[in-house]
C-alpha distance (Angstrom), angle and dihedral (degrees) to the residues before:
residue distance angle dihedral
M1 . . .
N2 3.79 . .
T3 3.78 144.2 .
R4 3.80 92.7 -90.7
I5 3.82 84.8 78.6
L6 3.80 88.9 56.7
R7 3.80 93.8 46.1
A8 3.81 93.5 52.8
G9 3.79 91.9 51.2
L10 3.79 94.7 45.5
A11 3.79 92.0 50.2
A12 3.81 88.5 61.3
L13 3.78 90.9 45.9
T14 3.80 91.3 53.4
A15 3.80 92.2 55.7
A16 3.79 90.5 54.3
T17 3.78 95.2 43.4
V18 3.80 95.5 53.3
L19 3.83 87.1 65.4
L20 3.81 87.8 68.0
S21 3.81 95.3 57.4
G22 3.78 92.8 85.6
C23 3.74 93.5 56.2
G24 45.23 71.1 -23.7
T25 4.20 152.8 -85.7
P26 3.87 133.3 -131.3
R27 3.80 119.8 -162.2
S28 3.80 100.7 -158.4
T29 3.78 139.9 28.0
Q30 3.81 91.7 -112.2
P31 3.84 108.3 79.4
S32 3.79 113.7 -139.9
G33 3.78 118.4 -121.0
V34 3.83 94.8 22.3
P35 3.80 113.9 113.2
A36 3.77 114.1 -129.1
S37 3.78 123.0 -141.6
S38 3.78 136.5 -178.1
A39 3.79 114.5 -77.0
P40 3.82 110.8 -88.5
A41 3.79 127.2 -139.8
D42 3.78 99.6 -76.0
N43 3.78 150.9 -175.3
G44 3.79 92.3 -106.1
V45 3.79 101.1 -89.2
T46 3.81 94.4 106.0
A47 3.82 88.5 70.3
L48 3.80 93.2 51.4
T49 3.79 131.2 89.6
A50 3.80 120.0 -104.1
D51 3.81 91.6 -102.4
E52 3.80 91.2 50.5
I53 3.81 91.2 48.8
M54 3.80 90.7 51.8
A55 3.80 90.3 50.5
K56 3.82 90.6 50.3
A57 3.80 91.3 49.1
T58 3.80 91.8 50.1
D59 3.80 91.4 48.9
A60 3.82 91.5 48.4
L61 3.79 91.7 52.6
A62 3.80 90.8 50.2
W63 3.81 89.8 48.5
A64 3.81 91.5 52.5
G65 3.80 91.4 53.9
S66 3.80 92.8 -163.4
Y67 3.79 137.2 45.8
R68 3.80 144.0 149.8
I69 3.83 127.2 -110.1
T70 3.81 118.1 -156.1
A71 3.79 136.4 172.5
T72 3.79 134.1 166.9
D73 3.80 123.1 -152.3
F74 3.79 93.5 -20.3
K75 3.80 108.5 -178.7
T76 3.79 115.3 -125.8
D77 3.78 130.2 -155.3
V78 3.81 91.2 -104.9
D79 3.81 95.2 62.1
E80 3.78 95.5 -99.5
T81 3.79 132.7 117.3
M82 3.78 122.3 -126.9
S83 3.78 130.3 -162.7
M84 3.78 121.8 -175.4
D85 3.76 144.2 175.6
I86 3.81 113.8 -169.9
M87 3.81 127.0 172.8
V88 3.81 115.4 -156.0
S89 3.80 126.1 -165.8
G90 3.78 114.7 172.5
G91 3.80 107.1 -58.1
D92 3.81 92.7 -18.2
F93 3.77 126.6 84.6
S94 3.77 143.4 164.6
G95 3.75 127.8 -163.4
R96 3.77 152.6 147.9
I97 3.79 126.1 -128.3
T98 3.80 122.1 -167.7
I99 3.78 122.0 -164.3
N100 3.81 118.9 -160.2
K101 3.82 89.9 -13.7
D102 3.83 96.6 -76.2
A103 3.82 109.3 55.1
V104 3.82 105.7 80.7
L105 3.80 123.9 -171.2
E106 3.81 125.2 -179.0
I107 3.79 121.3 -160.5
L108 3.79 127.6 -168.3
A109 3.79 132.3 -178.8
V110 3.79 117.4 -179.5
G111 3.79 134.0 151.3
G112 3.78 92.3 -0.3
K113 3.82 93.3 -56.3
K114 3.79 124.9 109.1
Y115 3.78 129.2 -151.1
I116 3.78 138.6 178.4
K117 3.80 134.4 -166.6
A118 3.79 126.4 -174.4
N119 3.77 138.2 179.9
D120 3.81 121.8 -121.5
A121 3.80 92.9 -95.7
A122 3.81 91.5 54.0
W123 3.80 94.4 50.5
T124 3.79 90.7 48.1
T125 3.81 91.7 47.4
F126 3.79 95.1 50.8
V127 3.82 105.3 35.4
G128 3.80 106.1 17.4
A129 3.79 131.5 -105.1
E130 3.82 98.2 -76.8
K131 3.81 97.4 51.8
A132 3.79 90.4 37.9
R133 3.81 90.9 61.0
T134 3.81 90.5 56.5
I135 3.79 93.6 48.1
I136 3.80 94.0 44.9
A137 3.81 91.2 50.8
V138 3.80 92.0 50.9
A139 3.79 100.5 39.5
G140 3.78 97.4 42.5
G141 3.80 92.5 -166.0
R142 3.80 93.4 -51.4
W143 3.79 129.4 126.2
M144 3.80 116.4 -86.5
R145 3.80 118.4 -141.1
A146 3.79 105.9 -128.5
P147 3.82 116.6 -124.1
D148 3.79 114.2 -105.4
D149 3.79 97.8 -118.9
D150 3.78 137.7 109.2
A151 3.80 93.5 -107.3
M152 3.80 90.1 73.2
S153 3.80 94.8 51.7
G154 3.81 94.0 89.7
L155 3.78 92.7 58.4
F156 3.79 94.4 52.9
A157 3.80 93.0 40.9
L158 3.81 84.6 84.7
G159 3.79 86.9 82.0
D160 3.81 93.4 54.5
I161 3.80 107.9 76.9
K162 3.80 91.9 168.3
E163 3.80 91.9 63.3
Q164 3.80 98.6 32.8
L165 3.80 103.6 44.0
L166 3.81 110.0 1.1
K167 3.79 92.4 58.3
P168 3.84 107.2 90.5
E169 3.79 118.5 -129.3
G170 3.79 97.4 -171.1
L171 3.79 140.7 3.2
L172 3.80 114.8 -38.2
G173 3.79 121.7 -130.4
K174 3.80 132.8 -167.8
G175 3.79 113.5 -123.2
A176 3.78 138.6 -179.8
F177 3.79 131.0 -42.8
T178 3.80 114.3 -109.3
Q179 3.82 140.9 144.8
V180 3.79 136.7 -101.9
G181 3.79 112.9 -157.2
G182 3.79 90.2 -24.3
T183 3.81 94.4 -48.2
P184 3.83 114.4 119.5
A185 3.79 113.2 -118.8
V186 3.79 142.6 175.1
I187 3.78 121.7 -137.2
V188 3.80 123.8 -126.3
T189 3.82 118.5 -166.0
D190 3.80 132.6 -162.0
S191 3.80 119.3 -143.6
L192 3.82 92.9 -142.4
T193 3.81 101.8 45.1
D194 3.79 136.3 47.6
M195 3.83 92.9 -131.7
H196 3.80 117.1 109.7
L197 3.78 118.6 -160.9
Y198 3.81 119.1 -140.9
V199 3.83 111.5 -153.9
A200 3.82 122.6 -168.0
T201 3.80 113.7 -112.2
T202 3.82 94.6 -165.1
G203 3.80 126.1 58.4
K204 3.78 114.0 -4.9
P205 3.82 112.1 -1.2
Y206 3.79 93.1 -115.8
P207 3.80 121.0 174.1
M208 3.81 98.3 -117.2
R209 3.79 106.3 172.5
F210 3.78 142.8 13.9
H211 3.81 107.4 -153.1
S212 3.79 123.1 -165.9
A213 3.79 109.0 -134.6
S214 3.80 89.3 -158.6
G215 3.79 91.4 60.8
D216 3.81 99.4 -104.1
G217 3.80 92.3 130.7
D218 3.80 143.2 -104.2
I219 3.80 135.0 -65.6
D220 3.80 110.7 -156.0
L221 3.80 131.5 -159.2
S222 3.81 120.9 -156.1
D223 3.82 144.6 141.8
F224 3.80 92.3 63.7
G225 3.81 111.4 -167.3
A226 3.81 93.3 8.9
T227 3.80 124.6 148.5
F228 3.80 112.7 -121.7
D229 3.79 109.8 -160.3
A230 3.82 90.3 179.6
I231 3.81 92.4 72.9
V232 3.80 98.3 93.5
A233 3.79 134.0 128.9
P234 3.82 114.5 -97.4
P235 3.84 119.8 -112.0
A236 3.81 112.8 -86.1
D237 3.81 92.5 -115.8
Q238 3.81 89.1 58.1
V239 3.81 94.6 56.8
V240 3.81 128.9 86.0
V241 3.81 112.5 -157.4
P242 3.82 121.8 -160.3
P243 3.85 109.1 -122.1
R244 3.81 95.0 -119.2
Q245 3.81 89.7 64.7
G246 3.76 94.8 52.7
S247 3.76 128.0 -124.0
């Protein structure tokens, strides 16, 4: 997960908006720097293979239906830091992503429609000063309806943990036992990425944390099964719709 996903989506958004102007890799299954402990009393996943644990974690997330994704100063592969707070409920989600502490992007998907809103620093960061001026003048701080095309899919993939981080890229390995916020967990590694998955070994086998073995940071999941009242469509007068999508 990195800001290249955001850049690809925003490039497509820019093309639509201009129309308005005229009107990491581990080498073993034992993560370094993570203290091991004896296996705790568990929900059964500690006896499973890494592939089986991943399947259980994916099923648990689907069972929960809703959850929260958070990260603070996560280092990306383009020498930036990213913080985020995203609430997911079924196919809907709402969140805020901050790049380098000043570029703020909000994303919203509700009822099959997708929207984004960004501050001036974010537009400038992603599309450059010249194009940013056009977008800022048109949007005026309002939500922008995202074009219905495949180029935007990367941007909104941030709300789909199952596809972005729970989908293995290489061979899975079973690592050490540890804890996340006091909850016992087992670590699952992927031979082709540096992200280690921490799965709860008590209660539901929720995927609780993605930890970068290279030191880039953590992405945490919490609030499983919560109700997020903030995931609502914006008022019509606060939405700018590109002409090709109709009014």
